[in-house]
N, C-alpha and C positions, 0 to 999 in steps of 0.2 A: 534525516529520519525517513525510513522506508515508506513509500506511498504505494498506491495500487500496483503500478508496474513492477516494482521490486518484490512485493508480496506475491503477485501472480506468478512471477518467475520461480519462486520457491515452491509454490503449489504445483506448477507444471513439473518441476524436477523431482519432487517427492513422489508424485503420482507415477512418473516414468520409471523410478528406481525401486519403489517400495510397496506399491499398491498390491494388495492381496497377500503380502508376506505375513508369516506367523511370528508373533512376538515371543522372544525367549525370556527377556527381562528388561527392566528399565532401572536406571540409577540416577539419583539426584545428588549432585556433588556439593550442594549447599542447601540451606533451609529456605531461602527466599530469593526473589528478584524484586520487582516493585512491591509485590505482596508475598506473604508466606505461601509456600506450596501446601496444598491440601493433600498430603502424602497418601493418606488412606484411600481417598477417592481416585487420585491419579494412578496409584498402583493397581487399582481395580480396572480402570479403563485400559491400561497397558499390561494386564495380567498375562502370565505365561499361557500360551495357547490361543490368545486373542489374535485377530488379524486386522490389518489395515483395510478398512472397508472403502473409505474415500477421503480425499483431502480436497478442500475447496476454500475459496476466499470469500470473506464477508466484510465488505468495506476495506479497511486496512488490516484486518485480522485474518489469520490463517486458522482453519478448523481441521483438526484430525479426528476422524470418526473410526473407531474400531468396532468389532463385534460386541464389545463390552460397554460402549458409551462414547462420549466425544468431549473434546477440550478445545476451547477458544484460546488462541495464542497470539499475543501482541508482540511484535518485534521491538517495540519501544523506539529507541533512538539508534541502537546499534546491533539489534538481534540478527542472527543468520543461522542457516542450517548447512551442514556439510556431511558427506559420507565418511564413515570411520570403519576400522576393522572390528570384527566381532570380539567383544570382551577385551579390547586392547587395554593394556595397563597404562599406556601413555595418554594422559589427560592434558589437554591444552590449558593454559592459564585461565582463560575465560570460558571454558567448557562447563556448563552448569547442568545439562541433562544429556544422558546417553541412552538410546534405545537400541537393543540388540535383537537380531532376528535369528530364527532357527537355521537359515541358509548360510549363516556366517557373515552377513553384512551388518552394518550398524548406521545409526543416524544420530548426529550430535547437534545440540542447540548451543550456539556461542553468543555471548552478549557482554562485551567489555563494560558497558555503562550500566548494565543490570536494570534498565528501565522497562524491560518487557514484562510480560506476565503469562502464566498458564492458569486458566480458569475452567473449571468443569462446566460444560454446556448444560444448562438446566432446561426444564420444560418450557419456560417462557421463550427461550431462544428458539426452540424447536417448533413453536407455533407459527413461525414465519416472520421474516423481517421486512417491514414496510419501507425500509430505507432504499432509495433509488440507487441502482447500480449504474455508474457512469459509462459502462460499456454498451448500455442499451439506449439507443437513440430515441426509441418510442417512449421509454420510461422518462427520459429527460424532457421530452416535449410535454409530457403530462405534468411534470413538476413545474416547468417553465410557463405553463398556462394556469397555474394555481394562483388565484387572486390574493391569497393570504401571503404569498411570497412576492409576487410582482409589484404589489403596491407599497411594499416596505421601503424605508429610506436607508436601510443598511447597504453597505457597498456590495457590488456584485461579487467581488473576490471573497468577501467574508461569507456570503451565502454559499458559494461553490465549495468552500472549505468546511461548512457546517456538517459534521458527520451524522447529525440527526436528520438531515435532509438528503444528502448525497454521500454515499459511502466510498471513501478511497482517495479523494482528491485532496492534496496538500498544497503547499505554497508553490512548489515548482510547476506542477501541472496546471494549477489554476492560472498562473501567469502565462504559461505557454498557450493555453487554450484561448485566453482573452486576447492575446496578440493575434492569433489566427482569425479570430472573429472581429478584429479591429475595434475592440471595446476597451476603454480605459478601466483599470482595476479599481479606480476611485469613483466610478459612476455608481449611483444608487440604483437599486433594482427597479424602482418606480420610474426611472428615466429610460429604461431599455425598451425599445420598440419590438413589436411582434416579429418582424423580419429578423431583427438581431437575435432574439431568443432562438429562432429556428436555425440560424447559422451556427450559434453556439452549441446547440444540441447536436448538430451534425459534426462539428469539428472536434468536440471532446472525445467521443469514442474513436475516431480516426487517429487522433494524436496519441491516445493511450495505447491503442493496438500497436502503433509504430514503436512506442516506448517499450512495450513488452517484447516485441520482436528484436529490439536492439539491446535487450538485457537490462533495461532500466537505466537510471542515472546515478553515477558514482560521483558525488560531490565531496564527500569526506571519507567515511569508513566503509561505505557499502561495497560488498563483494557478493557475487552470485554464488549459487550452490557449488559451482566448480572452482570457486576462489578467485575468479576473474572480475575485473571491473566491468560495469555496464558501459555501453557506448552511446546512450542517448544524449548524454551531456554534450557530446560533440555536435549535436543537431539543435541544441537550444537556440531559440530565436531571440529571447530577451534575458532569461535568467542568468545572472552573473556576468552580463555583458555591458556594464555601465561605461558610458563614454565611447562605445564602439558604434560604428555605422549600422543603421537599421538594415536588415537583410532582405527586406521586401523590395521587389523590383520598382524602380523609379521613385523610391522614397529617400529623401536626403536627410532624414532625421537621425539623431544620435540617441542611443538608449540611455534613459535616465533611471536613477534609483532613489526612491523616497521611502521613509518609514511609514508603515501602515499596520495598525493593530498589533504592535509589538514585533513585527517582522519587516523585512525589506520587500518592496515591490519594484520590479524592473519593468519598464514599458517604453514604448516609443511615443513621445508626446505629439509627434507629427502625424502619425497615421492611426493612432488609437484615440478615439474621441469618446 
């Protein structure tokens, strides 16, 4: 499932290739994904003559804003964008949305598992999102000093993945960040010390920026805008490395995997306390 790094890579690519272009038309090749398309409103946002104003990330969602409105797009479990030829008659098997531009270029949304969605961005969304962006170390420090969070007995991993608190971190990057901070994913928030919170706030954006630079993590189906795999999975310290030696210098531990909250958690029992 695409997390922050993968979504941010699509944002960067769409901005680089389509920002400011004028829309010629949009085509929906099915009636729904996770939810039905609101065709009337979506056709208005991407009406002929409108232009791409900006594209940005909000948590794990991608937002396309045109001169006619905006739409929040979730990639679900397998969503992706790619460049296509203008008004090409060749439609891929899982190509569900096609946007064509007046300069002859096009943008397609691909989603084999159809768990993503396109939702019109309403006034409530435009009023500002209070969810912390994990690329912002200062914002993370504010969250990690909030007593309503730090005194809870929920696990630190569960808190990091709570999209109502921090937007964009999923299982992969939560586990990688906790390894860098030497914190066990099973620790409760109430057991984390002030120094540990500061280290975690420092490591999360550094790790995510590196993941973005390496094109994200390709664990299963994820491919970048260019159709290539990401490379950050080659730098994973714990995720998917069960039984392998810990990569931390002078640590003799082996990476373990245990179930946690319906998912697997990989960690080093020797150096993550």
